[in-house]
Every structure is written in C-alpha cells, then in structure tokens.
C-alpha distance (Angstrom), angle and dihedral (degrees) to the residues before:
residue distance angle dihedral
M1 . . .
S2 3.81 . .
H3 3.68 115.7 .
P4 3.94 130.1 -172.1
A5 3.84 90.9 -127.0
V6 3.74 93.4 63.2
T7 3.81 107.8 18.4
A8 3.89 129.7 78.8
G9 3.78 139.7 146.5
R10 3.85 90.1 -93.9
P11 3.79 140.8 18.3
L12 3.67 118.2 -63.5
V13 3.80 133.5 -135.5
F14 3.76 118.4 -144.4
A15 3.79 119.6 -168.2
H16 3.93 103.4 -128.8
R17 3.70 106.6 -131.4
G18 3.73 85.4 -15.9
G19 3.78 93.1 -54.7
S20 3.80 100.1 -51.2
A21 3.78 94.4 -163.4
L22 3.83 90.8 63.5
A23 3.87 104.0 39.7
P24 3.84 139.6 -2.5
E25 3.76 110.5 -50.7
N26 3.79 119.2 -107.8
T27 3.71 95.4 8.7
I28 3.75 136.3 124.1
P29 3.89 90.8 -114.1
A30 3.76 90.3 53.5
F31 3.87 93.2 46.3
D32 3.89 88.9 50.7
R33 3.58 95.3 46.7
G34 3.87 95.8 45.5
L35 3.91 88.7 51.2
A36 3.68 93.6 46.2
L37 3.80 88.5 56.4
G38 3.70 89.9 58.4
A39 3.76 105.4 -95.7
D40 3.68 114.4 160.6
G41 3.88 94.7 -142.5
L42 3.73 146.1 -11.4
E43 3.68 132.1 -103.1
L44 3.91 114.2 -153.9
D45 3.83 141.7 162.3
V46 3.82 127.9 -128.6
H47 3.77 137.1 -164.0
L48 3.84 133.7 173.9
S49 3.70 120.8 -94.8
R50 3.83 121.8 -142.7
D51 3.82 89.6 -92.0
G52 3.78 94.5 51.3
L53 3.87 101.4 -101.9
A54 3.83 123.2 134.4
V55 3.70 109.1 -114.1
V56 3.82 128.4 -173.9
H57 3.84 112.0 -112.9
H58 3.83 132.6 117.6
D59 3.81 105.4 -143.5
P60 3.69 126.9 56.2
R61 3.77 86.9 -129.6
L62 3.89 129.7 53.0
G63 3.76 103.7 -138.7
R64 3.95 100.9 90.3
T65 3.63 98.6 58.2
T66 3.81 108.8 15.7
D67 3.91 139.1 50.7
A68 3.91 89.2 -112.1
T69 3.76 131.8 81.6
G70 3.77 135.2 -149.8
R71 3.79 131.9 53.7
V72 3.96 126.2 -39.0
A73 3.80 87.2 -129.9
E74 3.80 93.6 58.1
R75 3.93 92.8 65.3
T76 3.73 133.9 59.6
A77 3.82 123.0 -114.7
A78 3.75 89.2 -108.7
E79 3.88 89.5 51.4
L80 3.80 92.6 47.8
A81 3.96 90.5 52.0
T82 3.81 87.1 64.9
V83 3.72 101.8 53.9
D84 3.77 118.7 96.9
A85 3.81 102.8 -104.7
G86 3.79 89.3 175.0
Y87 3.70 94.7 57.7
A88 3.79 102.6 101.0
F89 3.81 100.4 38.6
T90 3.77 111.8 114.9
A91 3.91 129.0 -161.1
G92 3.72 131.8 159.4
G93 3.74 91.1 2.5
G94 3.80 94.4 -57.5
H95 3.86 145.3 75.4
P96 3.83 103.5 -103.3
W97 3.72 94.1 171.9
R98 3.76 102.3 52.1
G99 3.75 118.2 117.5
R100 3.72 95.4 9.8
G101 3.87 98.0 119.1
I102 3.78 96.7 -102.5
G103 3.78 108.8 153.4
V104 3.79 134.5 171.9
P105 3.95 106.2 -78.0
M106 3.68 128.2 -137.9
L107 3.80 115.5 -116.9
R108 3.74 90.7 -125.1
D109 3.73 92.8 58.8
V110 3.89 93.0 48.8
L111 3.82 90.6 51.8
R112 3.68 91.4 50.4
R113 3.76 95.9 45.9
Y114 3.97 94.3 51.0
R115 3.88 97.2 43.1
D116 3.77 95.6 164.3
V117 3.86 101.4 36.0
R118 3.76 127.6 101.4
V119 3.80 112.8 -121.9
I120 3.85 130.9 -165.3
I121 3.76 106.2 -154.5
E122 3.80 114.5 -161.7
M123 3.80 111.3 -154.9
K124 3.81 105.2 -148.0
A125 3.81 100.5 -166.0
D126 3.72 122.3 60.1
E127 3.76 92.5 -133.6
E128 3.78 133.1 126.8
A129 3.79 91.0 -139.6
L130 3.82 90.5 63.0
A131 3.74 90.1 49.3
R132 3.91 91.2 54.0
A133 3.82 92.5 49.6
V134 3.77 94.4 46.5
V135 3.79 93.5 46.2
A136 3.86 91.1 48.2
D137 3.83 90.6 52.4
V138 3.83 92.1 46.5
R139 3.70 92.6 53.0
A140 3.81 94.8 44.0
A141 3.81 90.2 52.7
D142 3.88 89.2 50.2
A143 3.81 85.1 -124.0
V144 3.71 103.1 133.6
E145 3.87 95.0 115.3
R146 3.76 94.0 49.6
V147 3.79 105.0 41.7
C148 3.87 128.3 83.6
L149 3.81 116.6 -168.9
G150 3.73 119.9 -146.7
S151 3.78 138.9 176.7
F152 3.83 141.1 155.4
G153 3.82 86.7 -127.6
R154 3.85 121.4 81.2
R155 3.82 96.6 -157.1
V156 3.78 95.6 62.0
L157 3.90 89.4 46.3
R158 3.76 94.9 47.2
A159 3.83 89.6 50.7
A160 3.80 90.7 49.1
R161 3.80 94.1 48.9
A162 3.81 90.0 50.8
L163 3.77 93.5 48.3
D164 3.86 92.1 51.6
P165 3.82 120.7 -1.3
A166 3.83 87.5 -175.8
I167 3.84 89.6 73.2
A168 3.73 113.9 89.4
T169 3.83 116.5 -122.3
S170 3.67 138.1 -167.9
A171 3.91 125.8 -134.2
A172 3.70 121.6 -86.3
R173 3.76 117.3 -126.1
E174 3.77 96.2 -94.9
E175 3.87 89.5 45.9
V176 3.79 87.6 55.3
R177 3.76 89.7 50.3
W178 3.80 94.1 52.9
V179 3.76 94.4 51.2
L180 3.83 91.6 42.1
Y181 3.87 93.4 51.1
R182 3.85 91.6 48.5
S183 3.83 90.8 51.5
W184 3.60 89.7 56.4
V185 3.73 92.9 61.3
G186 3.80 94.7 38.1
L187 3.78 96.0 -103.8
A188 3.79 119.7 140.7
P189 3.76 117.5 -132.4
R190 3.72 118.9 -108.5
R191 3.81 123.6 -127.2
L192 3.84 110.2 -33.8
P193 3.74 129.3 -141.0
N194 3.63 91.0 -152.1
Q195 3.77 138.0 62.1
A196 3.83 101.3 -152.6
F197 3.80 143.1 33.4
Q198 3.80 112.0 -142.5
V199 3.76 99.8 -171.2
P200 3.70 142.8 151.6
E201 3.78 118.5 -116.4
R202 3.89 87.9 -121.0
A203 3.72 130.5 19.2
G204 3.81 105.9 -164.7
G205 3.89 107.6 -53.3
T206 3.82 93.4 -16.9
R207 3.76 122.8 96.3
V208 3.95 105.4 -138.2
V209 3.82 104.5 173.2
S210 3.84 116.1 53.9
P211 3.85 132.6 138.1
R212 3.84 87.0 -96.2
F213 3.78 94.7 52.8
I214 3.90 90.6 46.8
R215 3.88 91.5 51.4
A216 3.81 90.1 48.5
A217 3.88 90.0 51.5
H218 3.77 93.1 44.8
D219 3.71 91.6 47.0
A220 3.79 89.0 55.2
G221 3.77 92.1 48.1
A222 3.73 101.3 -103.8
V223 3.75 134.8 120.1
V224 3.78 126.6 -125.7
Q225 3.84 117.3 -135.0
V226 3.73 116.6 -178.6
W227 3.78 129.2 -149.7
T228 2.97 142.7 -130.3
V229 3.70 103.6 5.1
D230 3.90 119.8 158.0
R231 3.82 106.8 150.6
E232 3.77 120.0 90.3
D233 3.82 95.0 -137.9
D234 3.74 92.3 51.4
M235 3.88 91.1 49.7
R236 3.82 92.9 50.9
R237 3.93 91.8 47.3
L238 3.75 92.4 48.5
L239 3.86 91.5 48.2
D240 3.73 90.5 49.2
W241 3.84 88.1 54.7
G242 3.84 90.5 53.3
V243 3.80 108.3 -102.5
D244 3.71 113.3 165.3
A245 3.77 97.6 -147.0
I246 3.91 143.7 22.9
I247 3.75 115.5 -148.1
T248 3.83 105.9 -161.5
D249 3.74 144.6 170.5
R250 4.00 84.3 -148.7
P251 3.73 106.3 58.5
D252 3.89 83.8 158.7
V253 3.77 86.3 68.6
A254 3.74 100.6 33.4
V255 3.78 99.6 51.8
P256 3.74 97.6 58.2
V257 3.87 90.7 40.9
V258 3.90 92.6 55.0
H259 3.87 90.6 44.2
D260 3.75 90.9 50.7
W261 3.83 92.2 45.6
V262 3.87 90.8 49.8
E263 3.81 90.8 51.4
R264 3.76 91.3 49.8
V265 3.74 102.0 41.1
G266 3.81 104.5 20.6
T267 3.78 128.9 -143.7
S268 3.75 104.0 -83.4
S269 3.85 92.6 105.1
V270 3.77 95.2 46.6
G271 3.87 121.1 105.3
C-alpha cells in the first residue's frame, strides 16, 4: 500500500500548520519558513468557504488567529483572503505579523505554490462537499502523488476515497481505534482503506503510538506519522520506535534531529 506521498527512504518531517510555533499558522509565511528550515512537507487544515472553495484554516471560526470574527463558512474565499491571518501570532512580546497582508489562503493556491512538496491535508468537516472540493483542487494541481488526505471523520474520507482512489488517505478516528484494539490482543489488521495513520502519541488517557502499534501498522502496509511532536527527546524516542514521520510545530528542532538520527541509525529499517 506504499504511496509516494507518505513513504521515503527515511523518516520525514512535516511542518504542522507550517510550523505554528514559528509563524502564523496555516499561512503562506509559515509554509515558506517551514520548508526553508528543511521540512519534507506541510501539514495544513481546510474548511469550505461560503462559495464552496477549500480554504486553509484550522478552526471553524476566525477569532482565535485573525482580526475577524464569525464562521469561516460565512465568508467567501475572496473575503477570507482579506482578513489579517497574522493578527494573533506573538513573538518577543509583540505581534510582528499584524498588518502585513497575510490572509487565509485557498488550498488550490497553496498546492500550486509548492509544486514539489508533500502535503497532508486535514479535512476539518465530516462532509462530502468538502471532500469534493479538496479532491478537485488536488487533481487540478496535479498533486495526486504528493498529497495525503486526513480527517477525524469517516464520511469525508470515504467520499474522498471514492472520488479518487489514487490519492493517499490517513485513517479516520474509528479506523485508528480498530487497528489499535486489534494490536492490543496481537491480531493483525485486515486490508486497510488507508495508507497512513496520522495520530497523537496519546489521546486522553489512551496510549495510541507504541512499538506494538507501529508494527501492526507496518505489517498492514501503512505508515505512522505522529503529531504534534515538539520536544527533541520525544522525537528521538519515536524515531527509535520506528515512526515514519514527525509532524511538528518546530521544524527548526525536528529537521536536525531526524538528520542526526538517520546518520546514526541508517535507513535500513525505514519503510
């Protein structure tokens, strides 16, 4: 089930929302910086605008990160491009990105800007309409071989898989649970609909990522990509366990850690 969007000869680093500890999340400046620091790919989030276009923003509402209020779905993509998406980001006790013309980008523009970059697209609404818009953008950008679609929801992932089976997908929350529970009792997963597991190390009081879970995923032909990992010691431990990617707000930390790990351990055990 290997797919070029999620597999490589070594562990990968994905800049989470572009590297949200370093620049305003889910914005072009964040994506530019994350890649400049050496990240192998980007992780980003999408919603539908009022006019049915996929736009890059994490929350269903605008207030946490921008100077605007209300729901993303209440504004057109053109209107969202004019909000100040750098408004809330703080650094050095100030707001260095305010008033610099950073808006909410459209997915299609991000995919076209970064034509040779792997992209994890987290679909935030469990709606078939979002799957249709995202798949259309991925196809239009000729990005089928470098995109992996993720979501907590199974409905939107099922729709995306039906629309274009050639696009890689991650597991929905209930699909993760199914593999996790089977791994606890030593049962291998059956044929998977997904090529990746994008998971946290823990979910509440439940440990998700462990050497046993990683082996189960690998035995089924899928990769394990862990979010959101910002501490160097956690990165090294997860790499030693065999994870295939680190999704991080700190690509400035993760990139040298992965490079050092590869030099020390080599790539023979990496899927």
